[in-house]
DRENSEDREN-631680 format. One record per residue (C-alpha): y, z, x. Coordinates in nm, 3 decimals, m for minus. Layout:
<atom><py>Y</py><pz>Z</pz><px>X</px></atom>
...
//
This chain:
<atom><py>m0.341</py><pz>4.329</pz><px>1.336</px></atom>
<atom><py>m0.688</py><pz>4.418</pz><px>1.200</px></atom>
<atom><py>m0.925</py><pz>4.141</pz><px>1.103</px></atom>
<atom><py>m0.897</py><pz>4.032</pz><px>0.743</px></atom>
<atom><py>m1.218</py><pz>4.061</pz><px>0.546</px></atom>
<atom><py>m1.370</py><pz>3.818</pz><px>0.303</px></atom>
<atom><py>m1.326</py><pz>4.086</pz><px>0.036</px></atom>
<atom><py>m0.947</py><pz>4.068</pz><px>0.077</px></atom>
<atom><py>m0.952</py><pz>3.688</pz><px>0.045</px></atom>
<atom><py>m1.163</py><pz>3.712</pz><px>m0.271</px></atom>
<atom><py>m0.935</py><pz>3.978</pz><px>m0.421</px></atom>
<atom><py>m0.618</py><pz>3.776</pz><px>m0.360</px></atom>
<atom><py>m0.776</py><pz>3.461</pz><px>m0.501</px></atom>
<atom><py>m0.916</py><pz>3.653</pz><px>m0.802</px></atom>
<atom><py>m1.265</py><pz>3.520</pz><px>m0.738</px></atom>
<atom><py>m1.592</py><pz>3.670</pz><px>m0.622</px></atom>
<atom><py>m1.699</py><pz>3.701</pz><px>m0.261</px></atom>
<atom><py>m1.978</py><pz>3.455</pz><px>m0.341</px></atom>
<atom><py>m1.722</py><pz>3.201</pz><px>m0.460</px></atom>
<atom><py>m1.526</py><pz>3.231</pz><px>m0.135</px></atom>
<atom><py>m1.850</py><pz>3.176</pz><px>0.055</px></atom>
<atom><py>m1.936</py><pz>2.877</pz><px>m0.161</px></atom>
<atom><py>m1.590</py><pz>2.728</pz><px>m0.101</px></atom>
<atom><py>m1.664</py><pz>2.735</pz><px>0.270</px></atom>
<atom><py>m2.029</py><pz>2.634</pz><px>0.274</px></atom>
<atom><py>m2.051</py><pz>2.398</pz><px>m0.025</px></atom>
<atom><py>m1.694</py><pz>2.302</pz><px>m0.124</px></atom>
<atom><py>m1.812</py><pz>1.997</pz><px>m0.319</px></atom>
<atom><py>m1.979</py><pz>2.237</pz><px>m0.567</px></atom>
<atom><py>m1.652</py><pz>2.417</pz><px>m0.646</px></atom>
<atom><py>m1.370</py><pz>2.285</pz><px>m0.866</px></atom>
<atom><py>m1.052</py><pz>2.169</pz><px>m0.694</px></atom>
<atom><py>m0.854</py><pz>2.442</pz><px>m0.873</px></atom>
<atom><py>m1.080</py><pz>2.714</pz><px>m0.734</px></atom>
<atom><py>m1.085</py><pz>2.559</pz><px>m0.387</px></atom>
<atom><py>m0.706</py><pz>2.560</pz><px>m0.378</px></atom>
<atom><py>m0.688</py><pz>2.926</pz><px>m0.488</px></atom>
<atom><py>m0.923</py><pz>3.025</pz><px>m0.209</px></atom>
<atom><py>m0.746</py><pz>2.805</pz><px>0.047</px></atom>
<atom><py>m0.409</py><pz>2.957</pz><px>m0.044</px></atom>
<atom><py>m0.555</py><pz>3.307</pz><px>m0.014</px></atom>
<atom><py>m0.694</py><pz>3.223</pz><px>0.330</px></atom>
<atom><py>m0.350</py><pz>3.113</pz><px>0.448</px></atom>
<atom><py>m0.171</py><pz>3.407</pz><px>0.284</px></atom>
<atom><py>m0.402</py><pz>3.667</pz><px>0.438</px></atom>
<atom><py>m0.417</py><pz>3.502</pz><px>0.777</px></atom>
<atom><py>m0.792</py><pz>3.470</pz><px>0.759</px></atom>
<atom><py>m0.832</py><pz>3.235</pz><px>1.055</px></atom>
<atom><py>m1.062</py><pz>2.933</pz><px>1.089</px></atom>
<atom><py>m1.240</py><pz>3.115</pz><px>1.372</px></atom>
<atom><py>m1.314</py><pz>3.409</pz><px>1.143</px></atom>
<atom><py>m1.436</py><pz>3.171</pz><px>0.876</px></atom>
<atom><py>m1.658</py><pz>2.996</pz><px>1.121</px></atom>
<atom><py>m1.806</py><pz>3.324</pz><px>1.247</px></atom>
<atom><py>m1.861</py><pz>3.455</pz><px>0.895</px></atom>
<atom><py>m1.983</py><pz>3.150</pz><px>0.709</px></atom>
<atom><py>m2.012</py><pz>2.828</pz><px>0.900</px></atom>
<atom><py>m2.238</py><pz>2.834</pz><px>1.199</px></atom>
<atom><py>m2.222</py><pz>2.457</pz><px>1.214</px></atom>
<atom><py>m2.056</py><pz>2.186</pz><px>1.006</px></atom>
<atom><py>m1.966</py><pz>2.153</pz><px>0.643</px></atom>
<atom><py>m2.125</py><pz>1.806</pz><px>0.627</px></atom>
<atom><py>m1.831</py><pz>1.708</pz><px>0.409</px></atom>
<atom><py>m1.600</py><pz>1.409</pz><px>0.458</px></atom>
<atom><py>m1.266</py><pz>1.386</pz><px>0.278</px></atom>
<atom><py>m1.148</py><pz>1.042</pz><px>0.166</px></atom>
<atom><py>m0.779</py><pz>0.995</pz><px>0.087</px></atom>
<atom><py>m0.719</py><pz>0.681</pz><px>m0.121</px></atom>
<atom><py>m0.456</py><pz>0.545</pz><px>m0.363</px></atom>
<atom><py>m0.676</py><pz>0.533</pz><px>m0.675</px></atom>
<atom><py>m1.048</py><pz>0.547</pz><px>m0.741</px></atom>
<atom><py>m0.975</py><pz>0.336</pz><px>m1.050</px></atom>
<atom><py>m0.864</py><pz>0.042</pz><px>m0.835</px></atom>
<atom><py>m1.159</py><pz>m0.203</pz><px>m0.835</px></atom>
<atom><py>m1.116</py><pz>m0.279</pz><px>m0.465</px></atom>
<atom><py>m1.124</py><pz>0.086</pz><px>m0.362</px></atom>
<atom><py>m1.418</py><pz>0.145</pz><px>m0.596</px></atom>
<atom><py>m1.609</py><pz>m0.111</pz><px>m0.388</px></atom>
<atom><py>m1.495</py><pz>0.052</pz><px>m0.063</px></atom>
<atom><py>m1.612</py><pz>0.391</pz><px>m0.194</px></atom>
<atom><py>m1.955</py><pz>0.244</pz><px>m0.270</px></atom>
<atom><py>m1.992</py><pz>0.166</pz><px>0.100</px></atom>
<atom><py>m1.852</py><pz>0.504</pz><px>0.205</px></atom>
<atom><py>m2.089</py><pz>0.699</pz><px>m0.019</px></atom>
<atom><py>m2.389</py><pz>0.493</pz><px>0.088</px></atom>
<atom><py>m2.322</py><pz>0.540</pz><px>0.459</px></atom>
<atom><py>m2.224</py><pz>0.906</pz><px>0.419</px></atom>
<atom><py>m2.548</py><pz>0.982</pz><px>0.235</px></atom>
<atom><py>m2.745</py><pz>0.811</pz><px>0.509</px></atom>
<atom><py>m2.566</py><pz>1.029</pz><px>0.765</px></atom>
<atom><py>m2.620</py><pz>1.349</pz><px>0.564</px></atom>
<atom><py>m2.261</py><pz>1.392</pz><px>0.445</px></atom>
<atom><py>m2.110</py><pz>1.462</pz><px>0.103</px></atom>
<atom><py>m1.777</py><pz>1.303</pz><px>0.009</px></atom>
<atom><py>m1.464</py><pz>1.471</pz><px>m0.129</px></atom>
<atom><py>m1.206</py><pz>1.232</pz><px>m0.279</px></atom>
<atom><py>m0.830</py><pz>1.291</pz><px>m0.295</px></atom>
<atom><py>m0.624</py><pz>1.035</pz><px>m0.490</px></atom>
<atom><py>m0.266</py><pz>0.985</pz><px>m0.376</px></atom>
<atom><py>m0.129</py><pz>0.831</pz><px>m0.696</px></atom>
<atom><py>m0.218</py><pz>1.124</pz><px>m0.918</px></atom>
<atom><py>m0.243</py><pz>1.413</pz><px>m0.673</px></atom>
<atom><py>m0.002</py><pz>1.704</pz><px>m0.713</px></atom>
<atom><py>m0.095</py><pz>1.898</pz><px>m0.401</px></atom>
<atom><py>0.201</py><pz>2.034</pz><px>m0.208</px></atom>
<atom><py>0.242</py><pz>2.024</pz><px>0.169</px></atom>
<atom><py>0.134</py><pz>2.391</pz><px>0.184</px></atom>
<atom><py>m0.178</py><pz>2.316</pz><px>m0.018</px></atom>
<atom><py>m0.268</py><pz>2.026</pz><px>0.210</px></atom>
<atom><py>m0.224</py><pz>2.253</pz><px>0.509</px></atom>
<atom><py>m0.435</py><pz>2.524</pz><px>0.344</px></atom>
<atom><py>m0.711</py><pz>2.274</pz><px>0.283</px></atom>
<atom><py>m0.714</py><pz>2.174</pz><px>0.649</px></atom>
<atom><py>m0.671</py><pz>2.530</pz><px>0.779</px></atom>
<atom><py>m0.992</py><pz>2.629</pz><px>0.605</px></atom>
<atom><py>m1.163</py><pz>2.328</pz><px>0.766</px></atom>
<atom><py>m1.359</py><pz>2.239</pz><px>0.459</px></atom>
<atom><py>m1.419</py><pz>1.890</pz><px>0.597</px></atom>
<atom><py>m1.563</py><pz>1.767</pz><px>0.923</px></atom>
<atom><py>m1.340</py><pz>1.461</pz><px>0.918</px></atom>
<atom><py>m1.106</py><pz>1.245</pz><px>0.713</px></atom>
<atom><py>m1.112</py><pz>0.880</pz><px>0.607</px></atom>
<atom><py>m0.759</py><pz>0.770</pz><px>0.528</px></atom>
<atom><py>m0.719</py><pz>0.466</pz><px>0.303</px></atom>
<atom><py>m0.350</py><pz>0.532</pz><px>0.232</px></atom>
<atom><py>m0.159</py><pz>0.597</pz><px>0.553</px></atom>
<atom><py>0.179</py><pz>0.512</pz><px>0.401</px></atom>
<atom><py>0.152</py><pz>0.732</pz><px>0.091</px></atom>
<atom><py>0.337</py><pz>1.067</pz><px>0.075</px></atom>
<atom><py>0.004</py><pz>1.250</pz><px>0.049</px></atom>
<atom><py>m0.139</py><pz>1.052</pz><px>0.339</px></atom>
<atom><py>0.167</py><pz>1.144</pz><px>0.544</px></atom>
<atom><py>0.118</py><pz>1.513</pz><px>0.457</px></atom>
<atom><py>m0.244</py><pz>1.494</pz><px>0.568</px></atom>
<atom><py>m0.144</py><pz>1.341</pz><px>0.902</px></atom>
<atom><py>0.132</py><pz>1.598</pz><px>0.950</px></atom>
<atom><py>m0.093</py><pz>1.894</pz><px>0.869</px></atom>
<atom><py>m0.374</py><pz>1.750</pz><px>1.077</px></atom>
<atom><py>m0.151</py><pz>1.734</pz><px>1.384</px></atom>
<atom><py>m0.218</py><pz>2.108</pz><px>1.398</px></atom>
<atom><py>m0.583</py><pz>2.106</pz><px>1.287</px></atom>
<atom><py>m0.685</py><pz>1.792</pz><px>1.481</px></atom>
<atom><py>m0.975</py><pz>1.691</pz><px>1.262</px></atom>
<atom><py>m1.125</py><pz>1.348</pz><px>1.336</px></atom>
<atom><py>m0.959</py><pz>1.074</pz><px>1.128</px></atom>
<atom><py>m1.042</py><pz>0.706</pz><px>1.077</px></atom>
<atom><py>m0.821</py><pz>0.463</pz><px>0.886</px></atom>
<atom><py>m0.972</py><pz>0.201</pz><px>0.657</px></atom>
<atom><py>m0.846</py><pz>m0.122</pz><px>0.494</px></atom>
<atom><py>m0.520</py><pz>m0.148</pz><px>0.689</px></atom>
<atom><py>m0.404</py><pz>m0.136</pz><px>1.046</px></atom>
<atom><py>m0.228</py><pz>0.174</pz><px>1.173</px></atom>
<atom><py>0.137</py><pz>0.192</pz><px>1.268</px></atom>
<atom><py>0.238</py><pz>0.221</pz><px>1.633</px></atom>
<atom><py>0.291</py><pz>0.597</pz><px>1.608</px></atom>
<atom><py>m0.071</py><pz>0.638</pz><px>1.490</px></atom>
<atom><py>m0.220</py><pz>0.415</pz><px>1.759</px></atom>
<atom><py>m0.469</py><pz>0.683</pz><px>1.862</px></atom>
<atom><py>m0.648</py><pz>0.652</pz><px>1.527</px></atom>
<atom><py>m0.933</py><pz>0.399</pz><px>1.497</px></atom>
<atom><py>m0.922</py><pz>0.163</pz><px>1.199</px></atom>
<atom><py>m1.141</py><pz>m0.090</pz><px>1.021</px></atom>
<atom><py>m0.976</py><pz>m0.377</pz><px>0.834</px></atom>
<atom><py>m0.943</py><pz>m0.752</pz><px>0.799</px></atom>
<atom><py>m0.665</py><pz>m0.950</pz><px>0.966</px></atom>
<atom><py>m0.425</py><pz>m0.939</pz><px>0.672</px></atom>
<atom><py>m0.170</py><pz>m1.169</pz><px>0.835</px></atom>
<atom><py>m0.431</py><pz>m1.437</pz><px>0.901</px></atom>
<atom><py>m0.585</py><pz>m1.400</pz><px>0.555</px></atom>
<atom><py>m0.250</py><pz>m1.432</pz><px>0.374</px></atom>
<atom><py>m0.162</py><pz>m1.730</pz><px>0.590</px></atom>
<atom><py>m0.492</py><pz>m1.896</pz><px>0.495</px></atom>
<atom><py>m0.430</py><pz>m1.834</pz><px>0.124</px></atom>
<atom><py>m0.080</py><pz>m1.983</pz><px>0.142</px></atom>
<atom><py>m0.198</py><pz>m2.275</pz><px>0.358</px></atom>
<atom><py>m0.459</py><pz>m2.358</pz><px>0.095</px></atom>
<atom><py>m0.187</py><pz>m2.387</pz><px>m0.168</px></atom>
<atom><py>0.009</py><pz>m2.611</pz><px>0.068</px></atom>
<atom><py>m0.301</py><pz>m2.827</pz><px>0.126</px></atom>
<atom><py>m0.317</py><pz>m2.888</pz><px>m0.250</px></atom>
<atom><py>0.033</py><pz>m3.035</pz><px>m0.240</px></atom>
<atom><py>0.244</py><pz>m2.730</pz><px>m0.330</px></atom>
<atom><py>0.582</py><pz>m2.692</pz><px>m0.163</px></atom>
<atom><py>0.750</py><pz>m2.440</pz><px>m0.393</px></atom>
<atom><py>0.530</py><pz>m2.134</pz><px>m0.347</px></atom>
<atom><py>0.624</py><pz>m1.785</pz><px>m0.465</px></atom>
<atom><py>0.476</py><pz>m1.452</pz><px>m0.364</px></atom>
<atom><py>0.422</py><pz>m1.129</pz><px>m0.557</px></atom>
<atom><py>0.380</py><pz>m0.846</pz><px>m0.307</px></atom>
<atom><py>0.273</py><pz>m0.482</pz><px>m0.351</px></atom>
<atom><py>0.483</py><pz>m0.196</pz><px>m0.216</px></atom>
<atom><py>0.749</py><pz>m0.271</pz><px>0.042</px></atom>
<atom><py>0.672</py><pz>0.052</pz><px>0.233</px></atom>
<atom><py>0.313</py><pz>m0.053</pz><px>0.301</px></atom>
<atom><py>0.210</py><pz>m0.205</pz><px>0.634</px></atom>
<atom><py>m0.058</py><pz>m0.396</pz><px>0.447</px></atom>
<atom><py>0.203</py><pz>m0.549</pz><px>0.216</px></atom>
<atom><py>0.423</py><pz>m0.641</pz><px>0.508</px></atom>
<atom><py>0.134</py><pz>m0.807</pz><px>0.691</px></atom>
<atom><py>0.045</py><pz>m1.019</pz><px>0.388</px></atom>
<atom><py>0.406</py><pz>m1.123</pz><px>0.346</px></atom>
<atom><py>0.419</py><pz>m1.211</pz><px>0.717</px></atom>
<atom><py>0.117</py><pz>m1.438</pz><px>0.668</px></atom>
<atom><py>0.277</py><pz>m1.606</pz><px>0.368</px></atom>
<atom><py>0.601</py><pz>m1.667</pz><px>0.556</px></atom>
<atom><py>0.416</py><pz>m1.791</pz><px>0.864</px></atom>
<atom><py>0.231</py><pz>m2.055</pz><px>0.661</px></atom>
<atom><py>0.552</py><pz>m2.170</pz><px>0.491</px></atom>
<atom><py>0.732</py><pz>m2.188</pz><px>0.826</px></atom>
<atom><py>0.448</py><pz>m2.382</pz><px>0.989</px></atom>
<atom><py>0.467</py><pz>m2.637</pz><px>0.706</px></atom>
<atom><py>0.848</py><pz>m2.646</pz><px>0.736</px></atom>
<atom><py>0.882</py><pz>m2.539</pz><px>0.373</px></atom>
<atom><py>1.179</py><pz>m2.335</pz><px>0.246</px></atom>
<atom><py>1.146</py><pz>m1.998</pz><px>0.073</px></atom>
<atom><py>1.409</py><pz>m1.934</pz><px>m0.191</px></atom>
<atom><py>1.522</py><pz>m1.571</pz><px>m0.213</px></atom>
<atom><py>1.404</py><pz>m1.543</pz><px>m0.574</px></atom>
<atom><py>1.054</py><pz>m1.661</pz><px>m0.492</px></atom>
<atom><py>0.940</py><pz>m1.334</pz><px>m0.332</px></atom>
<atom><py>0.927</py><pz>m1.032</pz><px>m0.563</px></atom>
<atom><py>0.753</py><pz>m0.694</pz><px>m0.602</px></atom>
<atom><py>0.459</py><pz>m0.650</pz><px>m0.840</px></atom>
<atom><py>0.410</py><pz>m0.273</pz><px>m0.789</px></atom>
<atom><py>0.034</py><pz>m0.322</pz><px>m0.728</px></atom>
<atom><py>m0.030</py><pz>m0.333</pz><px>m1.103</px></atom>
<atom><py>m0.097</py><pz>m0.579</pz><px>m1.383</px></atom>
<atom><py>0.218</py><pz>m0.471</pz><px>m1.570</px></atom>
<atom><py>0.431</py><pz>m0.493</pz><px>m1.257</px></atom>
<atom><py>0.296</py><pz>m0.838</pz><px>m1.180</px></atom>
<atom><py>0.372</py><pz>m0.960</pz><px>m1.532</px></atom>
<atom><py>0.733</py><pz>m0.856</pz><px>m1.490</px></atom>
<atom><py>0.745</py><pz>m1.020</pz><px>m1.146</px></atom>
<atom><py>0.596</py><pz>m1.340</pz><px>m1.290</px></atom>
<atom><py>0.862</py><pz>m1.350</pz><px>m1.561</px></atom>
<atom><py>1.125</py><pz>m1.333</pz><px>m1.288</px></atom>
<atom><py>0.962</py><pz>m1.621</pz><px>m1.102</px></atom>
<atom><py>0.928</py><pz>m1.834</pz><px>m1.414</px></atom>
<atom><py>1.296</py><pz>m1.783</pz><px>m1.491</px></atom>
<atom><py>1.404</py><pz>m1.924</pz><px>m1.155</px></atom>
<atom><py>1.602</py><pz>m2.249</pz><px>m1.195</px></atom>
<atom><py>1.375</py><pz>m2.415</pz><px>m0.938</px></atom>
<atom><py>1.064</py><pz>m2.216</pz><px>m1.013</px></atom>
<atom><py>0.754</py><pz>m2.224</pz><px>m0.792</px></atom>
<atom><py>0.456</py><pz>m2.443</pz><px>m0.876</px></atom>
<atom><py>0.218</py><pz>m2.189</pz><px>m0.721</px></atom>
<atom><py>0.215</py><pz>m1.811</pz><px>m0.676</px></atom>
<atom><py>0.036</py><pz>m1.609</pz><px>m0.408</px></atom>
<atom><py>m0.039</py><pz>m1.255</pz><px>m0.530</px></atom>
<atom><py>m0.105</py><pz>m0.987</pz><px>m0.268</px></atom>
<atom><py>m0.397</py><pz>m0.842</pz><px>m0.464</px></atom>
<atom><py>m0.620</py><pz>m0.950</pz><px>m0.751</px></atom>
<atom><py>m0.489</py><pz>m0.699</pz><px>m1.004</px></atom>
<atom><py>m0.144</py><pz>m0.852</pz><px>m0.967</px></atom>
<atom><py>m0.299</py><pz>m1.200</pz><px>m0.984</px></atom>
<atom><py>m0.458</py><pz>m1.105</pz><px>m1.317</px></atom>
<atom><py>m0.120</py><pz>m0.991</pz><px>m1.447</px></atom>
<atom><py>0.030</py><pz>m1.315</pz><px>m1.323</px></atom>
<atom><py>m0.234</py><pz>m1.522</pz><px>m1.504</px></atom>
<atom><py>m0.167</py><pz>m1.338</pz><px>m1.830</px></atom>
<atom><py>0.209</py><pz>m1.386</pz><px>m1.806</px></atom>
<atom><py>0.186</py><pz>m1.756</pz><px>m1.718</px></atom>
<atom><py>m0.029</py><pz>m1.809</pz><px>m2.028</px></atom>
<atom><py>0.206</py><pz>m1.596</pz><px>m2.240</px></atom>
<atom><py>0.485</py><pz>m1.834</pz><px>m2.139</px></atom>
<atom><py>0.287</py><pz>m2.123</pz><px>m2.286</px></atom>
<atom><py>0.185</py><pz>m2.265</pz><px>m1.949</px></atom>
<atom><py>m0.158</py><pz>m2.363</pz><px>m1.824</px></atom>
<atom><py>m0.334</py><pz>m2.247</pz><px>m1.508</px></atom>
<atom><py>m0.377</py><pz>m2.449</pz><px>m1.292</px></atom>
<atom><py>m0.220</py><pz>m2.752</pz><px>m1.464</px></atom>
<atom><py>0.132</py><pz>m2.605</pz><px>m1.482</px></atom>
<atom><py>0.102</py><pz>m2.317</pz><px>m1.234</px></atom>
<atom><py>m0.149</py><pz>m2.238</pz><px>m0.960</px></atom>
<atom><py>m0.235</py><pz>m1.875</pz><px>m0.884</px></atom>
<atom><py>m0.421</py><pz>m1.729</pz><px>m0.587</px></atom>
<atom><py>m0.515</py><pz>m1.364</pz><px>m0.538</px></atom>
<atom><py>m0.643</py><pz>m1.131</pz><px>m0.269</px></atom>
<atom><py>m0.947</py><pz>m0.895</pz><px>m0.248</px></atom>
<atom><py>m1.204</py><pz>m1.075</pz><px>m0.469</px></atom>
<atom><py>m1.258</py><pz>m0.779</pz><px>m0.701</px></atom>
<atom><py>m1.544</py><pz>m0.796</pz><px>m0.948</px></atom>
<atom><py>m1.321</py><pz>m0.928</pz><px>m1.228</px></atom>
<atom><py>m1.195</py><pz>m1.227</pz><px>m1.027</px></atom>
<atom><py>m1.481</py><pz>m1.463</pz><px>m1.105</px></atom>
<atom><py>m1.483</py><pz>m1.388</pz><px>m1.481</px></atom>
<atom><py>m1.112</py><pz>m1.454</pz><px>m1.537</px></atom>
<atom><py>m1.000</py><pz>m1.758</pz><px>m1.735</px></atom>
<atom><py>m0.980</py><pz>m1.957</pz><px>m1.519</px></atom>
<atom><py>m1.191</py><pz>m1.796</pz><px>m1.246</px></atom>
<atom><py>m0.956</py><pz>m1.675</pz><px>m0.974</px></atom>
<atom><py>m0.927</py><pz>m1.836</pz><px>m0.632</px></atom>
<atom><py>m0.880</py><pz>m1.549</pz><px>m0.389</px></atom>
<atom><py>m0.928</py><pz>m1.404</pz><px>m0.043</px></atom>
<atom><py>m1.248</py><pz>m1.202</pz><px>m0.021</px></atom>
<atom><py>m1.278</py><pz>m0.903</pz><px>0.208</px></atom>
<atom><py>m1.604</py><pz>m0.711</pz><px>0.256</px></atom>
<atom><py>m1.501</py><pz>m0.388</pz><px>0.082</px></atom>
<atom><py>m1.839</py><pz>m0.212</pz><px>0.093</px></atom>
<atom><py>m1.888</py><pz>m0.308</pz><px>0.457</px></atom>
<atom><py>m1.546</py><pz>m0.166</pz><px>0.544</px></atom>
<atom><py>m1.648</py><pz>0.157</pz><px>0.372</px></atom>
<atom><py>m1.972</py><pz>0.177</pz><px>0.569</px></atom>
<atom><py>m1.804</py><pz>0.101</pz><px>0.900</px></atom>
<atom><py>m1.533</py><pz>0.366</pz><px>0.862</px></atom>
<atom><py>m1.803</py><pz>0.627</pz><px>0.801</px></atom>
<atom><py>m1.993</py><pz>0.522</pz><px>1.114</px></atom>
<atom><py>m1.672</py><pz>0.531</pz><px>1.319</px></atom>
<atom><py>m1.584</py><pz>0.875</pz><px>1.180</px></atom>
<atom><py>m1.931</py><pz>1.012</pz><px>1.253</px></atom>
<atom><py>m1.899</py><pz>0.901</pz><px>1.614</px></atom>
<atom><py>m1.569</py><pz>1.087</pz><px>1.644</px></atom>
<atom><py>m1.720</py><pz>1.396</pz><px>1.482</px></atom>
<atom><py>m2.019</py><pz>1.388</pz><px>1.717</px></atom>
<atom><py>m1.835</py><pz>1.295</pz><px>2.037</px></atom>
<atom><py>m1.489</py><pz>1.441</pz><px>1.974</px></atom>
<atom><py>m1.150</py><pz>1.284</pz><px>1.916</px></atom>
<atom><py>m1.104</py><pz>1.204</pz><px>2.282</px></atom>
<atom><py>m1.406</py><pz>0.974</pz><px>2.306</px></atom>
<atom><py>m1.185</py><pz>0.668</pz><px>2.359</px></atom>
<atom><py>m1.299</py><pz>0.515</pz><px>2.029</px></atom>
<atom><py>m0.954</py><pz>0.434</pz><px>1.894</px></atom>
<atom><py>m0.966</py><pz>0.056</pz><px>1.875</px></atom>
<atom><py>m0.910</py><pz>m0.146</pz><px>1.558</px></atom>
<atom><py>m1.223</py><pz>m0.313</pz><px>1.424</px></atom>
<atom><py>m1.149</py><pz>m0.644</pz><px>1.253</px></atom>
<atom><py>m1.400</py><pz>m0.758</pz><px>0.991</px></atom>
<atom><py>m1.403</py><pz>m1.117</pz><px>0.862</px></atom>
<atom><py>m1.242</py><pz>m1.240</pz><px>0.541</px></atom>
<atom><py>m1.305</py><pz>m1.566</pz><px>0.359</px></atom>
<atom><py>m1.128</py><pz>m1.790</pz><px>0.111</px></atom>
<atom><py>m1.318</py><pz>m1.812</pz><px>m0.220</px></atom>
<atom><py>m1.221</py><pz>m2.130</pz><px>m0.403</px></atom>
<atom><py>m1.255</py><pz>m2.119</pz><px>m0.781</px></atom>
<atom><py>m1.048</py><pz>m2.281</pz><px>m1.057</px></atom>
<atom><py>m0.701</py><pz>m2.121</pz><px>m1.060</px></atom>
<atom><py>m0.550</py><pz>m2.359</pz><px>m0.804</px></atom>
<atom><py>m0.483</py><pz>m2.728</pz><px>m0.857</px></atom>
<atom><py>m0.234</py><pz>m2.992</pz><px>m0.756</px></atom>
<atom><py>0.129</py><pz>m2.944</pz><px>m0.866</px></atom>
<atom><py>0.229</py><pz>m3.111</pz><px>m1.191</px></atom>
<atom><py>0.553</py><pz>m3.252</pz><px>m1.046</px></atom>
//
């Protein structure tokens, strides 16, 4: 089969030869729609990564792709601040793919990786459908990947990760509620499919078990990682016949929703209900009352995942650098937790 030319790729994608070149050399300067058209044309014509490399890239793209749930999430915004800062220092640009709103198909993900428009990937959403597609497609491309903010599952044990000890942090949050005299403690978790969610629930249950406190079935409910979802979950908790006196929320956005719903029910925080969150996003300290929460160093996590990724890019995937890196968390005590009223 004769070699496919850049002209054929450009013709199929209905773009200029210069645009195809730009998609390879400076993909961050091209719209996602155009990038996808060119990527699809590359796959359709069989224009191989080796041909691309010989024609356009005599080196690296200096581009890192970050896969994350939502750039609008205050916690991930803080993580991205660290990623961008470290990437700039290392001479890399950053391409962001959001999993909540992305409509890319499996073929499009594969096309993106086939064209090797990134030198490596930072994955902040290993359990999302899009994150799964990236991992599946990358099993063929074998680009360096580092996971941030959560530990990796056993089948991904060869991937390095940077995160806090979510089990320990959730246990500390729940233990603090217990230390204030609470025995009936509910939990609003995120998504049941997430390892991060499961770890935080494990920490909650471990603290309750250590204190020999029961957990009623209705005290643990899903908040869908959103303010609206947490408000619905809080209504369910408040309607329990033996309702909790305190609620542990698995992230601060859900804690904010919980605060709003408790107040909407005519109750006071913390006099009638104590609430504790997780992440210490920028809104936590300006809530009414200011939110007691677990703080994790979001920007530092972002910086560290970039440094780990750069090492894998420079030294190769098989450099033995596949260990988890645990960064410290801390309990930030504010005004949303008090002693139980009864």
